[in-house]
GUPA-986664 format. One record per residue (C-alpha): z, x, y; residue number from 0; residue in three letters. Coordinates in steps of 0.02 Angstrom, whole numbers. Last residue first. Example, Ala and Ser with C-alpha at 12.3 -4.5 7.8 and 13.67 -1.06 7.14 Angstrom:
! residues 2
+--------+--------+--------+-----+-----+
|     up |   east |  north |   i |  aa |
+--------+--------+--------+-----+-----+
|    357 |    684 |    -53 |   1 | SER |
|    390 |    615 |   -225 |   0 | ALA |
+--------+--------+--------+-----+-----+
END
This chain:
! residues 232
+--------+--------+--------+-----+-----+
|     up |   east |  north |   i |  aa |
+--------+--------+--------+-----+-----+
|   -838 |    319 |    397 | 231 | ALA |
|   -880 |    143 |    498 | 230 | LYS |
|   -752 |     46 |    399 | 229 | LYS |
|   -609 |    168 |    417 | 228 | VAL |
|   -648 |    202 |    598 | 227 | ARG |
|   -666 |     20 |    641 | 226 | GLU |
|   -489 |    -16 |    549 | 225 | VAL |
|   -401 |    129 |    638 | 224 | PHE |
|   -468 |     82 |    815 | 223 | ALA |
|   -414 |   -100 |    789 | 222 | THR |
|   -237 |    -55 |    725 | 221 | MET |
|   -222 |     64 |    880 | 220 | LYS |
|   -278 |    -72 |    994 | 219 | ASN |
|   -163 |   -206 |    918 | 218 | ILE |
|     -3 |    -86 |    923 | 217 | ASP |
|    139 |   -114 |    790 | 216 | LYS |
|    293 |    -80 |    863 | 215 | ILE |
|    403 |     80 |    838 | 214 | GLY |
|    359 |    142 |   1009 | 213 | ASN |
|    185 |    119 |    989 | 212 | THR |
|    137 |     95 |    809 | 211 | GLU |
|    -29 |    119 |    713 | 210 | VAL |
|     22 |    279 |    628 | 209 | GLY |
|    185 |    209 |    578 | 208 | SER |
|    111 |     98 |    461 | 207 | SER |
|    -48 |    151 |    380 | 206 | VAL |
|   -114 |    121 |    193 | 205 | ASP |
|   -294 |    187 |    151 | 204 | VAL |
|   -402 |    124 |     -6 | 203 | GLY |
|   -526 |    187 |   -135 | 202 | GLY |
|   -520 |    381 |    -63 | 201 | PRO |
|   -667 |    459 |     -9 | 200 | ALA |
|   -608 |    636 |      5 | 199 | TYR |
|   -690 |    722 |    149 | 198 | GLY |
|   -771 |    561 |    238 | 197 | ASN |
|   -621 |    441 |    228 | 196 | VAL |
|   -484 |    581 |    266 | 195 | LEU |
|   -586 |    644 |    417 | 194 | GLU |
|   -604 |    466 |    477 | 193 | HIS |
|   -417 |    432 |    462 | 192 | VAL |
|   -368 |    568 |    574 | 191 | ASN |
|   -374 |    522 |    747 | 190 | ASP |
|   -348 |    325 |    704 | 189 | PRO |
|   -182 |    367 |    614 | 188 | GLU |
|   -132 |    423 |    451 | 187 | LEU |
|     36 |    513 |    432 | 186 | GLY |
|     74 |    466 |    245 | 185 | GLY |
|    -40 |    358 |    140 | 184 | ALA |
|   -181 |    363 |     17 | 183 | ILE |
|   -241 |    223 |    -92 | 182 | PHE |
|   -328 |    261 |   -261 | 181 | LEU |
|   -421 |    106 |   -330 | 180 | PRO |
|   -427 |     55 |   -505 | 179 | ILE |
|   -568 |    100 |   -631 | 178 | GLN |
|   -444 |    191 |   -751 | 177 | MET |
|   -562 |    346 |   -744 | 176 | ASN |
|   -576 |    318 |   -567 | 175 | ARG |
|   -390 |    320 |   -544 | 174 | ALA |
|   -363 |    471 |   -658 | 173 | TRP |
|   -499 |    572 |   -550 | 172 | LEU |
|   -416 |    507 |   -379 | 171 | GLN |
|   -242 |    562 |   -442 | 170 | TYR |
|   -308 |    733 |   -485 | 169 | PRO |
|   -401 |    750 |   -308 | 168 | ILE |
|   -245 |    696 |   -203 | 167 | SER |
|   -181 |    859 |   -184 | 166 | ARG |
|   -329 |    906 |    -81 | 165 | GLU |
|   -264 |    785 |     49 | 164 | TRP |
|   -135 |    906 |     93 | 163 | SER |
|     15 |    806 |    147 | 162 | PHE |
|     33 |    689 |    295 | 161 | THR |
|    189 |    634 |    378 | 160 | ARG |
|    245 |    467 |    436 | 159 | GLY |
|    396 |    464 |    311 | 158 | SER |
|    351 |    306 |    219 | 157 | GLY |
|    412 |    380 |     66 | 156 | GLY |
|    570 |    409 |    -47 | 155 | GLY |
|    674 |    317 |     94 | 154 | TYR |
|    789 |    456 |    128 | 153 | VAL |
|    718 |    616 |     56 | 152 | PRO |
|    534 |    573 |    105 | 151 | ASP |
|    401 |    622 |     -1 | 150 | PHE |
|    226 |    610 |     64 | 149 | THR |
|    110 |    460 |     -1 | 148 | ASP |
|      6 |    431 |   -145 | 147 | ILE |
|    -40 |    235 |   -195 | 146 | LEU |
|   -115 |    199 |   -367 | 145 | VAL |
|   -190 |     26 |   -409 | 144 | ALA |
|   -192 |   -114 |   -530 | 143 | ASP |
|    -46 |    -53 |   -644 | 142 | ILE |
|    -16 |    -94 |   -836 | 141 | VAL |
|   -179 |    -19 |   -908 | 140 | GLY |
|   -130 |    150 |   -906 | 139 | GLU |
|     36 |    183 |   -833 | 138 | TYR |
|    106 |    299 |   -968 | 137 | PRO |
|    -38 |    421 |   -924 | 136 | ALA |
|     21 |    442 |   -747 | 135 | LEU |
|    146 |    569 |   -763 | 134 | SER |
|     61 |    661 |   -900 | 133 | ARG |
|   -102 |    670 |   -793 | 132 | ASP |
|      4 |    752 |   -639 | 131 | ILE |
|     75 |    879 |   -767 | 130 | ASP |
|   -102 |    920 |   -819 | 129 | GLU |
|   -155 |    933 |   -634 | 128 | ALA |
|    -30 |   1080 |   -608 | 127 | ALA |
|     87 |   1050 |   -459 | 126 | GLN |
|     52 |   1186 |   -353 | 125 | ASN |
|     81 |   1098 |   -183 | 124 | PRO |
|    272 |   1082 |   -233 | 123 | ASP |
|    368 |    996 |    -92 | 122 | ASN |
|    351 |    828 |   -160 | 121 | ASN |
|    213 |    689 |   -173 | 120 | LEU |
|    272 |    520 |   -183 | 119 | SER |
|    197 |    421 |   -324 | 118 | PHE |
|    173 |    229 |   -284 | 117 | VAL |
|    123 |    100 |   -407 | 116 | LYS |
|     35 |    -51 |   -362 | 115 | PHE |
|     47 |   -207 |   -459 | 114 | VAL |
|    -51 |   -358 |   -457 | 113 | ASN |
|     44 |   -532 |   -459 | 112 | VAL |
|     48 |   -646 |   -617 | 111 | GLY |
|    236 |   -672 |   -619 | 110 | PHE |
|    284 |   -644 |   -789 | 109 | LYS |
|    140 |   -538 |   -858 | 108 | ALA |
|    115 |   -427 |   -696 | 107 | ARG |
|    305 |   -415 |   -677 | 106 | LEU |
|    337 |   -352 |   -851 | 105 | GLU |
|    191 |   -231 |   -863 | 104 | GLN |
|    252 |   -139 |   -714 | 103 | CYS |
|    437 |   -145 |   -781 | 102 | LEU |
|    369 |    -65 |   -947 | 101 | ALA |
|    275 |     50 |   -837 | 100 | PRO |
|    442 |    119 |   -772 |  99 | SER |
|    492 |    109 |   -579 |  98 | GLU |
|    537 |    273 |   -508 |  97 | ASP |
|    524 |    212 |   -332 |  96 | GLY |
|    391 |    136 |   -222 |  95 | HIS |
|    333 |    -11 |   -313 |  94 | LEU |
|    204 |   -114 |   -234 |  93 | GLN |
|    210 |   -312 |   -290 |  92 | ILE |
|     36 |   -386 |   -236 |  91 | VAL |
|    -16 |   -561 |   -221 |  90 | ASP |
|    146 |   -631 |   -130 |  89 | LEU |
|    204 |   -798 |   -101 |  88 | SER |
|    372 |   -795 |    -20 |  87 | VAL |
|    535 |   -889 |    -60 |  86 | GLN |
|    541 |   -910 |   -253 |  85 | ARG |
|    447 |   -737 |   -256 |  84 | LEU |
|    602 |   -661 |   -173 |  83 | ILE |
|    712 |   -709 |   -313 |  82 | GLU |
|    599 |   -671 |   -446 |  81 | GLU |
|    581 |   -499 |   -374 |  80 | ILE |
|    767 |   -468 |   -364 |  79 | GLU |
|    797 |   -528 |   -539 |  78 | GLU |
|    664 |   -410 |   -610 |  77 | VAL |
|    765 |   -276 |   -539 |  76 | SER |
|    704 |   -178 |   -403 |  75 | PRO |
|    673 |     22 |   -394 |  74 | ASN |
|    613 |     20 |   -213 |  73 | VAL |
|    512 |   -121 |   -143 |  72 | PHE |
|    351 |   -167 |    -40 |  71 | VAL |
|    288 |   -340 |    -60 |  70 | GLY |
|    108 |   -356 |    -27 |  69 | VAL |
|      6 |   -508 |     41 |  68 | SER |
|   -185 |   -519 |     18 |  67 | ARG |
|   -289 |   -515 |    166 |  66 | PRO |
|   -392 |   -686 |    167 |  65 | LEU |
|   -567 |   -689 |    104 |  64 | PRO |
|   -624 |   -766 |    205 |  63 | ARG |
|   -555 |   -784 |    394 |  62 | VAL |
|   -479 |   -940 |    485 |  61 | ASP |
|   -303 |   -855 |    469 |  60 | TRP |
|   -178 |   -996 |    428 |  59 | GLU |
|   -117 |   -915 |    258 |  58 | SER |
|    -76 |   -752 |    374 |  57 | LEU |
|     46 |   -869 |    477 |  56 | VAL |
|    131 |   -933 |    328 |  55 | ASN |
|    145 |   -752 |    250 |  54 | VAL |
|    239 |   -706 |    413 |  53 | LEU |
|    359 |   -848 |    403 |  52 | GLY |
|    394 |   -811 |    219 |  51 | ALA |
|    423 |   -634 |    252 |  50 | ALA |
|    559 |   -681 |    393 |  49 | GLN |
|    638 |   -792 |    265 |  48 | ALA |
|    636 |   -639 |    115 |  47 | ALA |
|    719 |   -536 |    248 |  46 | THR |
|    623 |   -384 |    318 |  45 | VAL |
|    627 |   -209 |    322 |  44 | GLN |
|    538 |   -102 |    440 |  43 | ARG |
|    663 |     27 |    483 |  42 | LYS |
|    680 |     38 |    294 |  41 | SER |
|    801 |    -13 |    147 |  40 | ARG |
|    659 |   -100 |     28 |  39 | ALA |
|    589 |   -270 |     70 |  38 | PHE |
|    440 |   -205 |    169 |  37 | VAL |
|    299 |   -329 |    198 |  36 | PHE |
|    121 |   -263 |    182 |  35 | GLY |
|    -37 |   -340 |    242 |  34 | ILE |
|   -200 |   -296 |    124 |  33 | PHE |
|   -382 |   -308 |    158 |  32 | ASP |
|   -394 |   -291 |    333 |  31 | VAL |
|   -556 |   -327 |    438 |  30 | THR |
|   -472 |   -359 |    605 |  29 | LEU |
|   -500 |   -527 |    698 |  28 | HIS |
|   -346 |   -598 |    632 |  27 | LYS |
|   -233 |   -461 |    703 |  26 | MET |
|   -153 |   -553 |    852 |  25 | SER |
|    -69 |   -669 |    752 |  24 | LYS |
|     22 |   -536 |    634 |  23 | LEU |
|     85 |   -473 |    819 |  22 | VAL |
|    141 |   -632 |    872 |  21 | GLU |
|    240 |   -669 |    702 |  20 | VAL |
|    322 |   -488 |    701 |  19 | ASP |
|    383 |   -385 |    556 |  18 | GLN |
|    230 |   -303 |    476 |  17 | LEU |
|    261 |   -145 |    395 |  16 | GLY |
|    105 |   -107 |    302 |  15 | CYS |
|    -72 |   -108 |    354 |  14 | ILE |
|   -189 |    -98 |    202 |  13 | LYS |
|   -367 |    -55 |    217 |  12 | VAL |
|   -490 |    -54 |     67 |  11 | LEU |
|   -607 |    105 |     74 |  10 | PRO |
|   -792 |     55 |    117 |   9 | LYS |
|   -928 |     22 |    -11 |   8 | GLU |
|   -808 |    -40 |   -130 |   7 | ASN |
|   -801 |    -11 |   -324 |   6 | VAL |
|   -641 |    -58 |   -427 |   5 | LYS |
|   -631 |   -224 |   -336 |   4 | SER |
|   -459 |   -290 |   -362 |   3 | ILE |
|   -442 |   -457 |   -470 |   2 | SER |
|   -317 |   -581 |   -424 |   1 | MET |
|   -170 |   -618 |   -538 |   0 | MET |
+--------+--------+--------+-----+-----+
END
């Protein structure tokens, strides 16, 4: 299991939903920390065979350190994860559903991966900070990062819509106390990520549809996004 720095001068950058080998090859000049591959039901879903090919391309990048590979799942079984890991070398398992702390702990221990736990924000902007703390507390010591996203009724997250970033503050405080990064996702794009980074200083940012054109990853948008994060 790799350690994830808890103190970063600049936010970590995760680009998620990669499907195309040629797109991935074009990204090797970008200062990206994590590359995400979606195994859950999604417009960007990949098979284990597709992901294995993409991870092989990633391993050949002549940059150090290499971006870490992330598999995105929703309510998977341990057996499902194990089957994927037989075919694909993943550094991180990102859990986007109702996964329990016990499952997070089991995955870390059994497979030696980092675990990112996602919390999708519902339509209640008045959720009390103490309620958030109660929902997060069981995950103390069994996850390596928190990611918050806008709730989507179909996929759970990945809606491409923003939420009020002020709602991230209780999650940010908890993550800092746990000395792990907080990633923010949901509707991020080159035109708004600078505002998020300067205003709320998250530990990381996660983007997918915001760097696409007609559903395809756009190298110009990805380049602009990364540059604006790192220069913020």
